[in-house]
C-alpha positions as CSV (number, residue, x, y, z in Angstrom):
1,M,0.0,0.0,0.0
2,K,2.8,2.3,0.8
3,K,4.3,1.9,-2.7
4,Y,1.0,2.6,-4.4
5,F,0.4,5.6,-2.2
6,S,3.9,6.9,-3.2
7,F,3.1,6.3,-6.8
8,F,0.0,8.4,-6.8
9,I,1.7,11.2,-4.9
10,I,4.4,11.3,-7.6
11,L,1.8,11.1,-10.3
12,L,-0.1,14.0,-8.7
13,L,3.2,16.0,-8.4
14,I,4.0,15.4,-12.1
15,T,0.5,16.4,-13.1
16,S,0.7,19.6,-11.1
17,M,4.0,20.4,-12.6
18,T,2.6,19.8,-16.1
19,S,0.1,22.6,-15.6
20,L,2.7,24.8,-14.1
21,N,5.0,24.3,-17.1
22,A,2.7,26.4,-19.2
23,Q,3.5,29.4,-17.0
24,T,6.2,31.9,-18.1
25,G,9.1,32.9,-16.0
26,D,12.5,31.5,-15.0
27,F,11.1,29.5,-12.1
28,S,8.6,27.3,-14.0
29,P,9.5,23.6,-14.1
30,K,10.9,22.1,-17.3
31,F,10.5,18.5,-18.5
32,F,13.4,16.7,-20.2
33,G,14.4,13.1,-21.0
34,Y,15.6,10.7,-23.6
35,V,14.9,7.2,-25.1
36,K,17.7,4.9,-26.0
37,S,17.3,1.5,-27.7
38,F,19.6,-0.8,-29.5
39,H,20.0,-4.1,-31.3
40,Q,22.8,-6.3,-29.9
41,S,24.3,-9.0,-32.1
42,D,26.6,-11.7,-30.7
43,L,28.8,-12.4,-33.7
44,T,30.4,-15.4,-32.1
45,D,27.3,-17.3,-31.1
46,G,25.1,-15.9,-33.8
47,Q,22.4,-14.5,-31.4
48,G,20.8,-11.1,-31.2
49,Q,18.1,-9.1,-29.5
50,F,16.4,-5.7,-29.4
51,S,16.3,-3.8,-26.2
52,V,14.9,-0.6,-24.8
53,V,17.7,0.3,-22.6
54,H,16.5,3.7,-21.2
55,A,13.2,5.6,-21.3
56,R,14.0,8.4,-18.9
57,L,11.8,11.4,-18.0
58,G,12.6,14.1,-15.5
59,V,11.6,17.5,-14.3
60,R,13.8,20.3,-13.1
61,G,13.5,23.9,-12.1
62,N,14.2,26.7,-9.7
63,L,12.2,27.7,-6.6
64,N,14.0,31.0,-6.6
65,E,17.4,32.3,-7.7
66,N,19.3,30.2,-5.2
67,V,17.4,26.9,-4.9
68,S,16.9,24.4,-7.7
69,Y,15.6,20.8,-7.9
70,R,15.6,17.8,-10.1
71,I,13.6,14.5,-10.2
72,F,14.6,11.9,-12.8
73,T,13.1,8.4,-13.5
74,D,13.7,5.5,-15.9
75,Y,10.6,3.8,-17.0
76,A,12.5,1.2,-19.1
77,R,13.0,-0.6,-15.8
78,L,9.3,-1.4,-15.6
79,L,9.6,-3.6,-18.7
80,G,10.4,-6.4,-16.4
81,A,7.0,-6.4,-14.6
82,S,6.2,-9.9,-13.5
83,V,3.1,-11.8,-14.5
84,V,0.6,-12.0,-11.7
85,G,-2.2,-14.7,-11.8
86,T,-3.1,-17.5,-14.2
87,D,-6.0,-18.3,-16.5
88,S,-8.0,-21.6,-16.6
89,D,-5.3,-23.3,-18.8
90,G,-2.6,-22.3,-16.3
91,D,-1.1,-19.7,-18.7
92,G,0.0,-16.5,-17.1
93,E,-1.9,-13.3,-17.7
94,L,-1.1,-9.8,-16.6
95,N,-3.9,-8.8,-14.3
96,S,-1.9,-6.5,-12.1
97,A,1.6,-5.0,-12.1
98,R,3.4,-4.1,-8.9
99,L,5.2,-0.9,-9.7
100,N,8.3,-0.6,-7.5
101,L,9.1,3.1,-7.5
102,R,12.5,2.5,-6.0
103,S,13.5,0.6,-9.1
104,I,12.8,3.6,-11.4
105,L,14.0,6.5,-9.3
106,L,17.3,7.9,-10.4
107,D,17.7,11.4,-9.1
108,A,15.7,13.2,-6.4
109,F,17.6,16.2,-4.9
110,F,17.7,19.9,-4.5
111,N,20.7,22.3,-4.8
112,M,21.2,25.5,-2.9
113,K,23.6,28.2,-4.2
114,L,25.4,29.9,-1.3
115,T,27.7,32.2,-3.2
116,D,28.7,32.6,-6.8
117,R,31.4,29.9,-6.2
118,L,29.8,27.7,-3.5
119,S,26.8,25.5,-3.5
120,F,25.6,22.2,-2.1
121,S,23.2,19.4,-3.1
122,I,21.3,16.9,-0.9
123,G,19.3,13.8,-1.9
124,Q,20.0,11.0,-4.4
125,Y,22.1,11.8,-7.4
126,K,25.4,10.8,-9.1
127,I,28.4,10.5,-6.9
128,P,31.1,13.1,-7.9
129,F,33.6,10.6,-9.1
130,S,35.0,9.9,-12.6
131,T,34.1,12.0,-15.6
132,S,32.9,8.9,-17.5
133,N,30.5,8.0,-14.6
134,L,29.1,11.5,-14.5
135,R,28.1,11.4,-18.2
136,S,24.6,10.3,-19.0
137,P,24.1,7.3,-21.3
138,V,23.3,9.6,-24.3
139,E,26.4,11.7,-23.7
140,M,28.7,8.8,-24.0
141,E,30.5,8.4,-27.4
142,F,30.0,4.6,-27.3
143,V,27.0,2.4,-26.8
144,N,28.4,0.7,-23.6
145,R,30.0,2.4,-20.6
146,P,33.7,1.7,-20.1
147,L,35.0,-1.3,-18.1
148,T,36.2,1.1,-15.5
149,T,32.7,1.0,-14.0
150,S,33.6,-2.4,-12.6
151,V,36.2,-0.7,-10.4
152,T,34.5,2.6,-9.6
153,P,31.8,3.0,-6.9
154,A,28.1,2.9,-7.7
155,L,26.9,5.7,-10.1
156,R,24.4,7.0,-7.6
157,D,23.9,7.2,-3.8
158,V,22.1,9.3,-1.2
159,G,24.1,12.0,0.5
160,L,25.3,15.6,0.6
161,T,27.9,17.3,-1.6
162,V,29.5,20.7,-1.5
163,Y,30.6,22.2,-4.8
164,Y,33.1,24.9,-5.5
165,K,33.8,26.6,-8.8
166,N,36.5,29.1,-9.7
167,K,36.6,30.4,-13.3
168,E,39.4,32.9,-12.8
169,V,43.1,32.4,-13.7
170,L,43.2,28.5,-13.6
171,P,39.6,27.3,-13.8
172,I,38.9,24.7,-11.1
173,D,35.8,22.7,-10.2
174,A,35.8,20.8,-6.9
175,A,33.3,18.6,-5.0
176,L,33.4,17.0,-1.6
177,G,30.6,14.6,-0.7
178,V,29.4,12.3,2.1
179,F,27.2,9.3,1.2
180,N,25.4,6.3,2.8
181,G,27.5,4.0,0.6
182,S,24.6,1.6,-0.1
183,G,23.9,2.8,-3.7
184,E,20.7,4.1,-5.2
185,N,17.3,3.3,-3.7
186,V,18.9,1.2,-0.9
187,N,18.3,1.9,2.8
188,E,21.5,2.4,4.8
189,N,22.3,-0.8,6.7
190,N,25.7,-0.3,8.3
191,K,25.4,3.2,9.6
192,T,28.8,4.2,8.3
193,M,29.5,7.1,5.9
194,N,31.5,7.0,2.6
195,Y,33.3,10.0,1.2
196,S,34.0,11.3,-2.3
197,A,36.3,14.1,-3.5
198,R,36.7,15.4,-7.0
199,V,38.8,18.2,-8.6
200,V,38.8,19.2,-12.2
201,A,41.4,21.7,-13.6
202,S,41.4,23.2,-17.0
203,P,44.9,24.6,-17.8
204,I,43.7,25.6,-21.2
205,N,40.2,25.6,-22.7
206,E,40.7,22.5,-24.7
207,I,41.9,20.2,-21.9
208,K,40.3,19.1,-18.6
209,I,42.2,17.0,-16.0
210,S,40.4,15.3,-13.2
211,G,41.5,13.7,-9.9
212,N,39.0,11.6,-7.9
213,Y,38.9,9.8,-4.6
214,Y,36.3,7.6,-2.9
215,G,36.7,5.9,0.4
216,G,34.5,4.0,2.9
217,K,32.9,0.6,3.2
218,I,31.2,-1.4,0.4
219,N,29.8,-4.9,1.0
220,N,31.8,-5.3,4.3
221,A,35.0,-4.4,2.6
222,D,37.0,-1.2,3.3
223,V,37.7,0.4,-0.1
224,N,39.9,3.2,-1.3
225,I,39.4,4.2,-4.9
226,F,41.6,6.6,-6.9
227,D,40.9,7.9,-10.4
228,I,42.6,10.2,-12.8
229,G,41.2,11.3,-16.2
230,V,42.1,13.5,-19.1
231,H,39.5,14.9,-21.6
232,A,40.6,17.0,-24.6
233,K,38.9,18.5,-27.6
234,F,40.9,20.3,-30.2
235,N,38.6,21.6,-32.8
236,N,37.1,18.4,-34.2
237,I,39.5,16.0,-32.6
238,L,38.4,14.1,-29.4
239,F,40.5,12.4,-26.8
240,D,39.5,10.9,-23.5
241,G,41.2,8.6,-21.0
242,E,40.9,7.4,-17.4
243,F,42.8,5.2,-15.0
244,V,41.2,3.9,-11.8
245,S,42.6,1.8,-9.0
246,R,40.6,0.2,-6.1
247,K,42.0,-1.3,-3.0
248,N,39.6,-3.8,-1.3
249,D,40.3,-4.9,2.3
250,I,38.0,-7.4,4.0
251,P,39.6,-7.4,7.5
252,N,41.3,-10.7,8.5
253,V,40.0,-12.3,5.3
254,L,41.2,-10.9,2.0
255,E,43.0,-7.9,0.5
256,F,43.4,-7.2,-3.2
257,T,43.5,-4.4,-5.7
258,S,41.5,-4.0,-8.9
259,T,42.4,-1.7,-11.8
260,G,40.9,-0.4,-15.0
261,Y,41.7,2.0,-17.7
262,F,40.5,3.2,-21.1
263,V,41.6,5.5,-23.9
264,Y,39.6,6.6,-26.9
265,T,39.9,9.1,-29.8
266,G,37.7,10.3,-32.6
267,Y,37.1,13.0,-35.2
268,I,33.9,14.9,-35.8
269,F,33.0,15.5,-39.5
270,A,30.4,18.2,-39.9
271,T,27.8,17.3,-42.7
272,D,24.6,18.6,-44.1
273,F,23.4,15.4,-45.7
274,W,19.6,14.9,-45.2
275,V,19.0,14.9,-41.4
276,V,22.6,14.0,-40.6
277,N,24.6,16.9,-39.3
278,S,27.8,15.1,-38.1
279,I,29.6,11.8,-38.6
280,T,32.1,10.8,-35.9
281,P,34.4,7.7,-36.3
282,L,36.0,6.5,-33.0
283,V,38.1,3.8,-31.5
284,R,38.5,2.8,-27.8
285,Y,40.8,0.4,-26.0
286,E,40.1,-0.8,-22.4
287,N,41.5,-3.1,-19.8
288,F,40.0,-4.4,-16.6
289,D,42.0,-6.4,-14.0
290,P,39.8,-7.8,-11.2
291,S,42.8,-8.6,-9.0
292,T,46.4,-7.6,-9.5
293,N,47.3,-10.6,-7.3
294,I,46.2,-13.1,-10.0
295,N,47.9,-13.6,-13.4
296,D,45.9,-13.9,-16.7
297,D,42.6,-12.7,-15.2
298,Q,42.3,-9.5,-17.2
299,L,39.7,-8.5,-19.7
300,T,40.5,-6.3,-22.6
301,R,38.0,-4.8,-25.0
302,F,38.5,-3.0,-28.3
303,T,35.6,-0.9,-29.8
304,A,35.4,0.7,-33.2
305,G,32.4,2.9,-33.7
306,I,30.8,5.5,-35.9
307,N,28.2,8.0,-34.7
308,F,25.6,9.8,-36.8
309,G,24.3,13.0,-35.3
310,L,20.7,13.8,-36.3
311,A,18.8,17.0,-36.4
312,D,20.0,19.9,-34.2
313,K,19.4,18.3,-30.8
314,N,22.5,17.4,-28.9
315,F,23.2,13.7,-28.6
316,T,20.2,12.6,-30.7
317,G,21.5,10.1,-33.2
318,I,22.6,6.6,-34.2
319,R,25.7,4.8,-32.9
320,L,27.2,1.7,-34.6
321,N,29.8,-0.2,-32.5
322,Y,31.9,-3.3,-33.1
323,E,33.3,-4.8,-29.9
324,N,36.2,-7.4,-29.7
325,R,36.8,-8.9,-26.2
326,D,39.9,-10.9,-25.2
327,T,40.4,-12.7,-21.9
328,K,41.6,-15.9,-20.3
329,N,39.4,-15.4,-17.3
330,P,36.5,-18.0,-17.4
331,I,34.1,-15.6,-15.7
332,F,34.2,-13.3,-18.8
333,N,33.4,-14.2,-22.4
334,S,35.6,-13.3,-25.4
335,N,32.8,-13.0,-27.9
336,D,32.6,-10.3,-30.6
337,Y,29.5,-8.0,-30.6
338,F,27.9,-5.5,-32.9
339,Y,25.5,-2.8,-31.6
340,A,23.2,-0.5,-33.5
341,S,21.8,2.1,-31.1
342,F,19.3,4.9,-31.6
343,Q,18.7,7.6,-29.1
344,V,16.3,10.6,-29.0
345,V,16.8,13.5,-26.6
346,F,14.0,15.9,-25.7
């Protein structure tokens, strides 16, 4: 009952905001979102499937000049609704669906601006760690996220973060956060706090260098995670790379270190052919080592892709990716894959 009550409260909130969206002024809420789907082909086993990966809808706005908010949900997660009940032949029929709001909620937070340089956010949102993690699925140049996500902390958590921005002399963005450490939509169970710190410096306009730290307890293990990244864009040339190292320590049981890195580059060709306004070929190389204590357990992945930008909306387009995986670790597969992804941003 509590879940259904929450569902109707959120539905009422969204309906109210829809009517408010017709208002003029800087403080009216704005809706945004995107849909991303793809076809995955396993070139080794000869299998394939279509998937709606994301169907995300959000609302954001300002209560005044200093306070803003954001609510973001992903309805593609409801596609796994289970069958409830059977007919006379024993076949399942969908006579009710239990909507678990916790499974679709991504962001729910507000931000308060204290000064021109200082602000803070509280609620559930992305942990300020890793430039790649902070990108949305449609902002990524490739269909799949890098293998470094196997080393980094969860993308989202519940907590509080203080942000600092300085655009003078050497532009620097910094963030310091404290989180439950349980991940998104999970109640805190160990009553300990995890910490995150991130600094991004831009020595010149074309280059951004980031340093990241995350520490605390995850699944009964004490973790210390370090990440360094470089992002560069010189005219139409793209370059991006990250390295992350994670030390895991289960007291009196096990201690090991995991690492991961990726590098990619691409070139943006501007076009005016039909609805295509850009064509971007890219290549990416990645490595993931679950434990540096074990030999021959690494997974490497090479991806070659080409992106077609459509219309004038940023990140709306088609992505075609070929993936080659190589590993001796039996928990991974070394199959080749082809992805055709289509995404629409609104």
